[in-house]
C-alpha positions in Angstrom: 17.2 -103.6 61.1 20.2 -104.6 63.1 20.6 -108.2 63.7 23.1 -110.4 65.9 23.0 -113.9 65.2 24.9 -116.5 67.5 27.7 -113.8 68.1 30.6 -114.8 70.3 33.7 -112.8 71.0 36.8 -114.3 72.8 39.6 -112.3 74.5 42.1 -114.8 75.2 40.8 -117.3 77.6 37.7 -114.6 78.3 34.6 -114.7 76.9 33.1 -111.6 76.6 30.2 -112.2 74.1 28.5 -115.6 74.4 26.2 -116.9 71.6 24.2 -113.7 71.3 21.3 -113.6 69.2 18.8 -110.6 69.3 17.2 -108.1 66.7 16.8 -104.6 66.6 13.8 -103.4 64.4 12.7 -99.5 63.2 10.5 -97.4 64.4 11.1 -97.7 68.3 14.2 -96.9 70.8 15.6 -100.0 71.7 17.8 -100.0 75.1 20.7 -102.1 75.5 21.2 -103.0 79.0 23.5 -105.2 81.1 26.0 -104.7 84.2 29.4 -103.4 83.5 31.5 -105.9 81.8 28.3 -107.9 80.1 29.6 -107.4 76.5 27.4 -104.3 75.6 30.3 -102.2 74.2 32.1 -105.3 72.6 28.5 -106.3 70.9 28.3 -102.6 69.5 31.9 -102.5 68.3 31.4 -105.9 66.3 27.9 -104.4 64.7 30.3 -101.7 63.6 33.0 -103.6 62.4 35.7 -102.5 64.9 36.0 -106.0 66.4 36.0 -109.2 64.7 33.6 -111.9 65.9 35.4 -115.0 67.0 32.1 -116.5 65.6 28.4 -115.4 64.6 27.4 -112.4 62.5 26.4 -108.9 63.1 24.2 -107.4 60.2 22.7 -104.0 59.4 20.0 -104.6 56.9 21.5 -107.8 56.0 24.9 -106.8 55.2 28.1 -106.6 57.6 29.3 -103.1 58.3 32.5 -103.4 56.3 30.5 -104.3 53.3 28.2 -101.2 53.4 28.6 -98.8 50.5 29.2 -95.3 52.0 28.4 -96.4 55.9 28.0 -93.2 57.3 25.2 -92.9 55.2 23.3 -95.8 56.5 25.0 -95.9 60.0 25.6 -93.3 62.7 27.4 -94.2 65.8 28.4 -92.4 68.9 30.7 -94.8 71.2 33.3 -92.6 72.5 32.5 -88.7 72.7 36.2 -87.7 73.2 37.2 -89.2 69.5 37.8 -85.8 68.0 41.2 -84.3 67.2 41.4 -81.8 70.0 42.6 -79.0 67.7 39.9 -79.4 65.1 37.2 -77.1 65.4 33.5 -78.7 65.6 32.7 -77.6 62.1 36.0 -78.6 60.5 35.6 -82.1 62.1 32.1 -82.4 60.7 33.4 -81.3 57.6 36.1 -84.1 57.3 33.2 -86.6 58.1 31.1 -85.3 55.5 33.9 -85.3 52.7 35.0 -88.8 53.7 31.5 -89.9 52.4 30.7 -87.4 49.7 28.1 -85.8 52.0 26.9 -82.3 51.0 28.7 -79.9 53.2 25.7 -78.1 53.9 24.6 -81.0 55.9 27.3 -79.8 58.4 25.5 -76.4 59.6 22.0 -78.5 59.8 23.4 -81.2 62.2 25.2 -78.5 64.2 22.0 -76.4 64.5 20.2 -79.8 65.2 22.5 -80.5 68.4 22.7 -76.9 69.5 26.3 -76.2 68.6 26.0 -73.5 65.9 27.4 -71.0 68.4 30.6 -72.7 69.3 31.1 -74.2 65.9 34.2 -72.5 65.5 35.7 -73.6 69.0 38.3 -76.0 69.0 36.9 -79.9 70.3 39.8 -80.0 72.8 38.2 -77.1 74.9 34.6 -78.8 74.8 33.1 -79.9 77.9 31.9 -83.7 78.1 28.5 -82.7 77.5 29.4 -80.4 74.5 31.5 -83.5 73.1 28.6 -85.5 73.3 26.2 -83.3 71.4 29.3 -83.2 68.8 29.5 -86.9 68.7 25.7 -86.9 68.2 26.0 -84.7 65.1 28.5 -86.9 63.9 26.4 -89.6 64.2 23.6 -87.9 62.2 25.9 -86.3 59.4 24.9 -88.8 56.9 21.1 -88.7 57.7 21.3 -92.7 58.4 18.6 -94.8 58.9 20.4 -96.9 61.8 21.7 -95.3 65.0 24.0 -96.8 67.7 24.4 -94.7 70.9 26.7 -95.7 73.7 25.7 -93.7 77.1 24.5 -90.6 75.0 23.3 -88.6 78.2 26.7 -89.2 79.7 27.7 -85.5 80.7 24.7 -83.8 79.8 22.7 -81.4 82.3 19.1 -81.9 83.1 18.2 -79.8 80.3 20.1 -81.9 77.8 19.1 -85.1 79.2 15.3 -84.3 78.6 16.5 -82.8 74.9 18.0 -86.0 73.9 15.4 -88.3 75.0 12.7 -86.8 73.0 15.5 -86.7 70.1 15.9 -90.3 70.3 12.1 -90.9 70.4 11.9 -88.4 67.2 14.4 -90.6 65.4 12.6 -93.5 66.1 9.2 -92.0 65.2 10.9 -91.3 61.8 11.3 -94.9 61.1 14.7 -95.2 62.1 16.4 -98.0 63.8 17.7 -96.8 67.2 20.1 -98.8 69.8 20.9 -97.0 72.9 23.5 -98.5 75.5 22.8 -96.7 78.8 23.4 -97.5 82.7 20.9 -94.7 83.7 18.0 -97.3 84.4 15.4 -94.6 85.4 16.3 -93.0 82.3 15.7 -95.8 79.8 12.4 -96.4 81.4 11.6 -93.0 80.0 13.2 -93.4 76.6 12.9 -96.9 75.6 10.2 -98.7 74.0 12.1 -102.1 73.8 14.7 -103.4 76.0 17.8 -106.2 75.3 19.3 -107.1 78.7 22.3 -109.1 78.6 24.6 -110.6 81.4 28.0 -112.2 81.5 27.7 -111.9 77.5 24.5 -113.9 77.4 20.6 -112.8 76.6 18.8 -112.3 79.7 16.0 -110.6 78.2 14.6 -109.4 74.8 11.1 -107.6 75.6 9.1 -104.2 76.1 9.6 -102.4 78.8 6.4 -103.2 80.3 6.8 -107.0 80.0 10.2 -106.4 81.5 8.8 -104.8 84.7 5.7 -107.0 84.8 8.2 -109.9 85.4 8.5 -108.6 88.9 6.6 -109.6 91.9 3.6 -107.1 92.2 2.5 -106.1 95.9 0.1 -103.9 97.9 0.9 -101.2 100.0 -1.5 -100.6 103.1 -1.4 -97.9 105.8 -4.1 -97.3 108.5 -4.6 -97.4 112.4 -5.6 -101.0 112.6 -2.3 -102.8 111.1 -2.4 -105.5 113.6 -5.8 -106.7 113.0 -5.5 -106.5 109.3 -2.5 -108.4 109.4 -4.3 -111.3 111.1 -7.3 -111.2 108.6 -4.9 -111.2 105.8 -2.8 -114.4 107.0 -6.1 -116.2 107.6 -7.1 -115.5 104.1 -3.7 -117.4 103.0 -1.8 -114.0 102.2 1.7 -113.0 103.4 1.8 -109.5 104.9 4.9 -108.0 106.3 6.0 -104.7 107.7 7.3 -102.1 104.9 9.4 -99.1 105.3 7.5 -96.2 107.1 6.5 -93.7 105.2 8.0 -90.0 104.8 6.0 -89.1 108.1 7.2 -92.2 109.9 3.9 -93.8 110.1 3.9 -97.8 109.7 3.3 -99.2 106.5 2.1 -103.0 105.5 2.9 -104.6 102.2 1.1 -107.7 101.0 2.9 -109.5 98.0 1.4 -111.4 95.2 -2.1 -109.8 95.5 -4.3 -107.0 94.3 -5.8 -103.9 96.0 -9.3 -105.3 95.5 -8.7 -108.4 97.3 -7.0 -106.6 100.5 -9.7 -103.8 100.5 -12.6 -106.8 100.5 -11.0 -108.5 103.4 -10.4 -105.3 105.4 -14.0 -104.2 104.7 -15.2 -107.7 105.8 -13.6 -107.3 108.8 -14.6 -103.6 109.5 -11.0 -102.5 109.5 -10.1 -98.6 108.4 -7.7 -98.1 106.0 -5.8 -94.9 105.4 -4.0 -95.9 102.1 -4.4 -98.7 99.9 -2.2 -98.7 96.8 -0.6 -101.0 94.1 3.2 -101.2 93.8 5.2 -102.3 90.9 9.0 -102.8 90.7 10.8 -100.2 89.0 12.8 -100.9 85.9 16.1 -100.7 88.2 14.8 -103.1 90.8 13.9 -105.8 88.1 17.3 -105.3 86.3 19.5 -105.8 89.5 17.1 -108.8 90.4 17.7 -110.6 87.0 21.1 -109.7 86.6 22.4 -110.3 90.2 24.0 -113.7 88.9 25.9 -111.6 86.2 27.8 -109.0 88.2 31.3 -109.7 88.8 31.9 -107.3 91.5 29.7 -106.3 94.4 29.8 -103.5 96.8 29.5 -103.7 100.5 26.2 -103.9 102.2 25.0 -100.3 103.2 24.7 -100.0 106.9 
């Protein structure tokens, strides 16, 4: 169990993490989301004792990281895939990690095989691609067979096959009863990987809920297409709904969207008015759309409007 309680971190006059409280439980993948500069990396660094909190606590099974006996056996982390001496081979890097925590050296070859690096175990880490470095970082996180795992952008640099592999790998780790916290900016990937979300902005907690609960906060709408949209618009407006034109479909055909209602109601109203429909479907916002909506106030820099 990871627990953050009233965690605050100031850098000079800048507050990076602001009275943050949440828990990450075992048996599920928890996605840690927020805009750039939201305080995700700083929070993870405080969990690992790399930054000292201004106030509050970050504990792992009730203990601060610095108080853990043989921490690599209890917590595995991947924060920076390039944090490896470039002249060391993958195997020698992992042997060094194992020796530092009295972990049997046989474990080195086990984790190399687990992450798919056995064939390049003797290659210098400085010659690795970013994707290979990510896999080596994962091997280092797993070297002590820990119950708690923290990953910061673990799919960065991986090819599609690698992304699918690590998605299944993280879910497998959680299914074994481990505590898994994953920070990522790839929201679509998180929707396929995470069971639970912790979302922060400007160092403050925005949401702590399941993926389904998070996306359920968005307004639901109904998508309608057919040859009588003008008549349908009048019938829906007369019933107190607020239909509006939507983006045309892939074939350029007009589409109508009706917010805050159900397909049953739209279908019943259309049938009562004798209106033909060619498409009637419910639309839910994606994780990305909900995230953008809920964190808009917490983004320091906005790009220009696409034209």
